[in-house]
C-alpha positions as CSV (number, residue, x, y, z in Angstrom):
1,X,139.6,81.0,53.5
2,X,136.8,83.5,54.1
3,X,135.7,85.5,50.9
4,X,135.1,88.9,51.5
5,X,132.7,91.1,49.5
6,X,131.9,94.7,48.8
7,X,128.7,96.3,50.0
8,X,127.8,96.8,46.4
9,X,128.6,93.0,45.7
10,X,126.1,91.9,48.9
11,X,123.5,94.4,47.2
12,X,123.8,92.7,43.8
13,X,124.2,89.1,45.0
14,X,121.5,88.9,47.4
15,X,119.2,91.1,45.8
16,X,118.3,93.5,48.8
17,X,118.1,97.1,48.7
18,X,121.3,99.3,49.5
19,X,119.5,100.9,52.4
20,X,118.3,97.6,53.8
21,X,122.0,96.4,54.1
22,X,123.0,99.8,55.7
23,X,119.8,99.4,58.2
24,X,121.2,95.5,59.0
25,X,124.5,96.7,59.5
26,X,123.5,99.4,61.9
27,X,121.4,97.0,63.7
28,X,124.1,94.7,64.1
29,X,122.6,91.9,62.1
30,X,125.5,92.1,59.7
31,X,129.0,92.6,60.7
32,X,131.5,94.6,58.6
33,X,134.8,92.4,58.6
34,X,137.0,95.7,57.4
35,X,136.6,98.8,55.9
36,X,138.8,99.4,52.5
37,X,138.9,103.2,51.8
38,X,135.1,104.2,52.1
39,X,134.2,100.5,51.4
40,X,132.9,98.1,53.4
41,X,133.8,94.5,53.4
42,X,131.3,91.4,54.6
43,X,132.0,87.8,54.6
44,X,130.0,86.2,52.0
45,X,129.2,83.1,53.7
46,X,128.0,84.9,57.1
47,X,126.0,87.1,55.0
48,X,124.1,84.5,53.2
49,X,123.5,82.6,56.5
50,X,122.3,85.6,58.4
51,X,120.1,86.8,55.2
52,X,118.6,83.5,55.2
53,X,117.7,83.4,58.8
54,X,116.6,87.0,59.1
55,X,114.1,86.0,55.8
56,X,112.9,83.0,57.7
57,X,112.3,84.7,61.1
58,X,110.5,87.6,59.2
59,X,108.3,85.2,57.4
60,X,107.3,83.6,60.5
61,X,106.2,86.9,61.7
62,X,109.2,88.2,64.1
63,X,109.5,92.0,64.1
64,X,113.5,92.9,63.5
65,X,114.0,93.7,67.2
66,X,113.1,90.3,68.0
67,X,115.2,88.8,65.0
68,X,118.1,90.9,66.3
69,X,117.6,89.2,69.9
70,X,118.0,85.7,68.3
71,X,120.8,86.0,66.1
72,X,122.9,88.5,67.9
73,X,121.6,88.1,71.4
74,X,121.2,91.9,72.3
C-alpha cells in the first residue's frame, strides 16, 4: 500500500524548502497523487527515490533541465 504524505510532511521529512518542493512539482520532477482540499498528497517512497536521484545527479553537475530529461524523459 502506498503511503501518502502531504507537502508539509515532505518538507519536514526530507528537509527541503517549500519553494523547492513547489518548483520540483511544477517541473514534473515530483508528482502529486491527489489533492485533498488545498493539500497536495505525494507518495512517500516515490518522493524519497526521486529526491535521492535529483541530489545525486545535481552533485554530478547536471542542471535541473537535464535531470528532468533523465528522470521524466521530457
